[in-house]
C-alpha positions as CSV (number, residue, x, y, z in Angstrom):
1,M,-150.8,279.3,8.7
2,R,-151.2,278.2,12.4
3,A,-148.6,278.6,15.1
4,I,-148.6,277.8,18.8
5,Q,-147.7,281.0,20.6
6,L,-147.0,281.3,24.5
7,E,-148.9,284.3,25.1
8,R,-147.6,284.7,28.6
9,P,-146.6,282.2,31.4
10,Q,-148.5,279.1,31.5
11,Q,-150.8,280.4,28.8
12,F,-150.5,278.8,25.3
13,R,-152.8,279.5,22.4
14,I,-153.0,278.7,18.7
15,I,-152.8,281.7,16.3
16,D,-152.6,282.4,12.7
17,V,-149.5,283.7,11.0
18,P,-148.7,284.7,7.5
19,E,-146.5,282.2,5.4
20,P,-143.0,283.4,4.8
21,P,-142.1,285.5,1.6
22,A,-139.6,284.2,-0.8
23,P,-136.2,284.2,0.9
24,G,-133.8,287.0,0.8
25,P,-130.1,286.9,0.2
26,G,-128.5,284.5,2.5
27,E,-131.7,283.3,3.7
28,A,-133.7,280.0,3.4
29,V,-137.3,279.0,4.1
30,V,-137.6,275.7,6.0
31,R,-140.3,273.4,6.6
32,V,-140.6,272.4,10.3
33,A,-141.0,268.6,10.7
34,R,-140.0,268.2,14.5
35,V,-139.5,270.2,17.6
36,G,-138.0,269.2,20.7
37,I,-139.0,270.6,24.1
38,C,-136.5,271.4,26.6
39,G,-135.7,273.2,29.9
40,T,-135.5,276.6,28.3
41,D,-139.2,275.9,27.1
42,F,-140.3,274.6,30.6
43,S,-138.7,277.7,32.2
44,G,-140.5,280.0,29.7
45,F,-143.7,278.4,30.3
46,L,-143.3,278.8,34.2
47,G,-142.0,282.5,33.7
48,K,-138.5,281.7,35.1
49,M,-136.2,282.0,31.9
50,P,-134.4,285.4,32.3
51,F,-134.0,285.9,28.6
52,F,-137.6,284.6,27.5
53,S,-139.8,287.6,26.1
54,Y,-143.7,287.2,25.6
55,P,-145.6,286.8,23.4
56,R,-143.4,284.3,21.7
57,I,-143.6,281.4,19.3
58,P,-141.5,278.7,21.0
59,G,-139.2,276.1,19.3
60,H,-135.3,276.0,18.9
61,E,-134.6,272.3,18.9
62,L,-135.7,271.8,15.2
63,G,-135.4,269.1,12.5
64,V,-136.4,270.8,9.3
65,E,-136.5,270.5,5.4
66,V,-135.2,273.1,3.2
67,V,-138.0,274.8,1.1
68,A,-136.4,277.5,-0.9
69,V,-133.1,279.3,-0.7
70,G,-132.3,282.9,-1.4
71,E,-129.4,284.5,-3.6
72,G,-125.9,283.6,-2.7
73,V,-126.9,280.4,-0.6
74,K,-124.5,277.6,-1.4
75,N,-124.4,275.4,1.8
76,V,-128.2,274.2,1.3
77,T,-130.6,273.4,-1.3
78,A,-134.2,272.8,-1.4
79,G,-135.0,269.3,0.0
80,D,-132.0,269.0,2.3
81,R,-132.7,267.7,5.8
82,C,-131.1,269.9,8.5
83,A,-130.7,270.7,12.0
84,V,-130.9,274.4,13.0
85,E,-128.3,276.2,15.0
86,P,-130.9,278.8,16.7
87,Y,-128.4,281.2,17.8
88,I,-128.8,284.1,15.4
89,N,-125.8,286.3,15.9
90,C,-125.0,289.6,14.3
91,Q,-121.5,288.7,12.8
92,T,-120.0,292.3,13.5
93,C,-119.7,292.9,17.2
94,Y,-116.5,292.3,19.1
95,S,-117.6,288.8,20.2
96,C,-118.4,287.6,17.1
97,T,-115.3,289.0,15.4
98,R,-113.3,286.9,17.9
99,G,-115.2,283.7,17.1
100,H,-117.7,283.8,20.1
101,T,-120.8,283.8,18.0
102,N,-122.5,282.0,20.9
103,C,-122.5,285.0,23.3
104,C,-122.9,287.8,20.5
105,E,-123.7,291.1,22.0
106,N,-126.9,291.4,19.9
107,H,-127.6,287.6,20.4
108,Q,-131.2,286.4,19.5
109,T,-132.2,282.6,20.2
110,L,-135.2,281.4,17.9
111,G,-138.0,280.5,20.4
112,V,-136.7,282.8,23.2
113,H,-135.8,286.3,21.9
114,C,-137.6,286.0,18.5
115,D,-140.2,283.7,17.1
116,G,-139.1,280.0,16.8
117,G,-140.3,276.8,15.0
118,L,-143.8,275.7,16.5
119,R,-144.9,276.7,12.9
120,K,-144.9,274.9,9.6
121,L,-142.8,277.4,7.8
122,F,-140.3,280.3,8.6
123,T,-137.2,282.0,7.5
124,V,-133.9,281.6,8.8
125,P,-130.2,282.6,7.8
126,A,-129.0,279.8,5.6
127,R,-125.7,279.7,7.5
128,K,-127.5,278.5,10.6
129,L,-128.6,275.5,8.9
130,H,-126.4,272.0,9.2
131,I,-127.3,269.2,6.7
132,S,-127.3,265.4,7.4
133,R,-128.0,263.1,4.5
134,R,-128.4,260.1,7.1
135,L,-130.4,261.5,10.2
136,N,-134.0,261.5,10.5
137,F,-135.9,264.5,11.6
138,E,-136.4,263.4,15.3
139,Q,-132.4,263.0,15.4
140,L,-132.0,266.5,13.9
141,A,-134.2,267.9,16.7
142,L,-131.8,266.6,19.1
143,V,-128.7,268.1,18.0
144,E,-129.3,271.5,19.8
145,T,-129.9,269.8,22.9
146,L,-126.6,267.7,22.4
147,A,-124.8,270.8,21.4
148,I,-125.3,272.5,25.0
149,G,-123.8,269.6,26.5
150,C,-121.0,269.4,24.0
151,H,-120.1,273.0,24.5
152,A,-120.1,272.7,28.3
153,V,-117.6,269.7,28.1
154,Y,-115.4,271.5,25.7
155,R,-115.2,274.4,28.2
156,G,-114.3,272.1,31.1
157,A,-111.8,270.3,28.6
158,P,-111.6,266.9,30.6
159,K,-108.8,264.4,30.1
160,K,-109.0,260.7,29.9
161,D,-107.3,260.2,33.3
162,E,-109.7,262.8,34.9
163,T,-113.2,262.6,36.6
164,V,-116.2,264.6,35.5
165,L,-119.0,265.0,37.9
166,V,-122.2,266.0,36.3
167,I,-124.8,267.4,38.6
168,G,-128.2,267.3,37.4
169,A,-129.7,264.5,34.9
170,G,-132.2,266.5,33.1
171,P,-132.0,266.7,29.5
172,I,-129.0,269.1,29.6
173,G,-127.2,267.2,32.1
174,L,-127.8,264.1,30.0
175,S,-126.2,265.8,27.0
176,V,-123.3,266.8,29.2
177,I,-123.1,263.0,30.2
178,E,-122.6,262.0,26.5
179,F,-119.7,264.0,25.8
180,A,-118.1,263.6,29.2
181,K,-118.2,259.8,28.3
182,L,-116.7,260.5,24.7
183,S,-113.9,262.4,26.4
184,G,-112.8,259.3,27.9
185,A,-112.9,260.9,31.4
186,R,-114.4,258.9,34.3
187,T,-118.2,260.2,34.6
188,I,-120.0,260.3,37.7
189,V,-123.7,261.7,37.9
190,L,-125.4,263.4,40.9
191,D,-129.1,264.1,40.9
192,I,-132.0,264.0,43.6
193,N,-134.2,261.9,41.4
194,E,-133.5,258.0,41.7
195,Q,-135.7,257.6,38.5
196,R,-133.2,259.7,36.5
197,L,-130.3,258.0,37.9
198,Q,-131.8,254.7,37.1
199,F,-132.0,256.0,33.4
200,V,-128.3,257.2,33.5
201,R,-127.2,253.7,34.7
202,E,-129.3,251.4,32.4
203,R,-129.7,253.5,29.3
204,M,-126.5,255.6,29.3
205,G,-124.1,253.1,30.6
206,V,-122.9,255.2,33.6
207,R,-122.0,253.1,36.5
208,D,-121.4,255.5,39.3
209,T,-124.3,257.5,40.4
210,I,-125.1,259.3,43.5
211,Q,-128.3,260.4,44.9
212,A,-128.4,263.7,46.7
213,T,-130.0,263.4,50.2
214,P,-131.3,266.1,52.9
215,D,-128.4,265.1,55.3
216,G,-125.6,266.0,52.7
217,S,-124.0,262.5,52.5
218,E,-123.7,262.8,48.7
219,L,-120.4,264.8,49.1
220,K,-118.9,261.8,51.2
221,A,-120.1,259.4,48.7
222,F,-118.4,261.4,46.0
223,T,-115.2,261.8,48.1
224,D,-115.2,258.0,48.7
225,L,-115.8,257.2,44.8
226,T,-112.8,259.4,44.0
227,G,-110.5,258.5,46.7
228,G,-110.6,262.0,48.1
229,R,-109.4,263.5,44.9
230,L,-113.1,265.0,44.1
231,G,-113.7,266.2,40.6
232,N,-111.3,267.4,37.8
233,V,-114.3,269.0,36.0
234,V,-117.8,269.6,37.7
235,V,-120.6,270.6,35.4
236,D,-123.6,271.9,37.0
237,A,-126.6,271.5,34.8
238,T,-129.5,272.1,37.6
239,G,-130.2,275.9,36.9
240,S,-130.6,275.8,40.7
241,N,-128.8,278.6,42.6
242,K,-128.3,276.5,45.6
243,S,-127.0,273.6,43.6
244,M,-124.5,276.0,42.0
245,A,-123.4,277.4,45.1
246,N,-122.7,274.0,46.8
247,A,-120.9,272.7,43.5
248,L,-117.7,274.3,44.7
249,N,-117.6,271.4,47.5
250,Y,-117.1,268.8,44.7
251,V,-114.2,270.4,42.8
252,G,-110.9,269.2,43.6
253,F,-107.4,271.0,43.5
254,A,-106.9,272.8,40.3
255,G,-110.2,271.6,39.2
256,R,-112.8,273.4,36.7
257,L,-116.4,274.1,37.6
258,V,-118.6,274.9,34.8
259,F,-122.0,276.6,35.1
260,V,-124.2,275.2,32.2
261,G,-127.6,275.8,33.9
262,I,-129.1,279.4,34.0
263,T,-130.7,280.7,37.2
264,T,-132.3,284.0,37.9
265,Q,-131.1,284.1,41.5
266,E,-127.7,285.1,43.2
267,I,-125.1,282.5,43.7
268,S,-123.0,283.0,46.7
269,F,-120.2,280.9,48.2
270,A,-117.0,281.5,50.6
271,H,-114.3,282.5,48.6
272,P,-111.3,280.9,50.7
273,L,-112.2,277.2,49.3
274,M,-112.2,278.5,45.9
275,H,-108.8,280.2,46.4
276,R,-107.3,277.4,48.4
277,R,-107.9,274.9,45.5
278,E,-107.2,277.5,42.7
279,M,-110.4,276.4,40.9
280,T,-111.5,277.8,37.7
281,L,-115.1,278.8,37.4
282,L,-116.4,278.9,33.8
283,A,-119.7,279.7,32.2
284,S,-121.0,277.7,29.3
285,R,-123.7,279.7,26.7
286,N,-125.3,278.0,23.9
287,A,-122.8,276.3,21.5
288,L,-120.8,277.1,18.3
289,S,-121.4,276.1,14.8
290,R,-118.3,273.5,14.9
291,D,-120.2,271.8,18.0
292,F,-123.1,271.0,15.5
293,A,-120.9,269.7,13.0
294,D,-119.4,267.6,15.5
295,I,-122.5,266.2,17.0
296,I,-124.0,265.1,13.5
297,A,-120.7,263.3,12.7
298,H,-120.8,261.5,16.2
299,I,-124.7,260.3,15.5
300,E,-123.9,259.4,11.8
301,E,-120.7,257.3,12.8
302,G,-122.6,255.6,15.7
303,R,-120.6,257.2,18.4
304,L,-123.9,258.9,19.9
305,D,-127.0,256.8,20.3
306,T,-130.0,258.9,20.2
307,R,-132.6,256.0,20.7
308,P,-132.9,256.5,24.5
309,W,-133.6,260.3,24.4
310,I,-136.9,260.5,23.0
311,T,-139.5,259.3,25.4
312,H,-142.6,261.3,24.3
313,Q,-143.9,262.3,21.1
314,V,-147.1,264.2,20.3
315,G,-148.7,265.9,17.3
316,F,-149.1,269.6,16.9
317,D,-152.7,269.8,17.9
318,D,-152.0,267.8,21.1
319,M,-149.1,269.8,22.4
320,I,-150.8,272.5,24.4
321,G,-152.9,269.7,26.4
322,A,-149.7,267.6,26.8
323,F,-147.2,270.3,27.8
324,P,-148.3,270.6,31.6
325,G,-147.8,267.0,32.1
326,W,-144.3,267.1,31.0
327,L,-143.3,269.1,33.8
328,K,-144.1,266.4,36.3
329,P,-141.1,264.2,37.3
330,E,-143.4,261.0,37.6
331,T,-144.0,261.2,33.9
332,G,-140.6,260.4,33.0
333,V,-140.1,262.7,30.3
334,V,-136.4,262.8,29.0
335,K,-137.4,264.5,25.7
336,A,-140.6,265.3,24.3
337,V,-140.7,265.8,20.5
338,V,-143.6,267.6,18.7
339,E,-144.4,266.6,15.1
340,V,-145.4,269.8,13.2
341,S,-145.6,268.3,9.6
């Protein structure tokens, strides 16, 4: 069985791997239909993802079909179409027993810490499968990306009379925007790339956008838009330590700042501003099982429109050649999806 392996940074190759054995208790064997490509995959390719290990079969945004289930599995059966929750947790550590399965002390993310879905078949804990009778495989492959934004917005907990600023309109930022809008809060988006901001305005229906400029005038633009109140919730989805450090300037009094992007660099800021405004600083890692269920329901019931998301699609055999081009902003990639089978 063929698989795509990231042997080392910037070096993919096709390898042969054995087909999985019959599933054991609590397990399911799944056929991978679609794999979404996201910022984690790009960072792993570039060698900038702190949790990524090599060599690795990537792929954690997955639309799959169940092929077989092991003893004791009752939540899925052969033939079910599912999204995969790729965060494999131990269920026994202190974090897991308190319900924080997204930050398990022994956490393994498919395609990052352990091999993922760029192969036809593999085995996964059946409890990590989320069924939909109505979504297609492309939509199911989007659920994990949306889950990251969903969880980040839940962490910031915006209210309908509040303002959310989303910094960064890449795929994770776009997923944050979706759930900021669903919260009923006013949503404003800041990015350096006007092409992305145009997408946000035209395809996502967000009226207020700000383009970052070298002269720093974007803070004044945000101040003007909010009447000087700034943001009740600011979500930085850039993964840039400079942006994350600067994000405090956009947080209003008693506001919440959520870091959903990841950086390998130190983040530093002057404490008096944070202290004076009594800000709350939050990290957002991965997502919870309930986030996946919420997202599938939102899509099925028409509250989330997935049509603008997928801008590039390739077959399994064409992925390696296409991948480097997706890193270039001029290609306009929002979400690339690989058809595995």
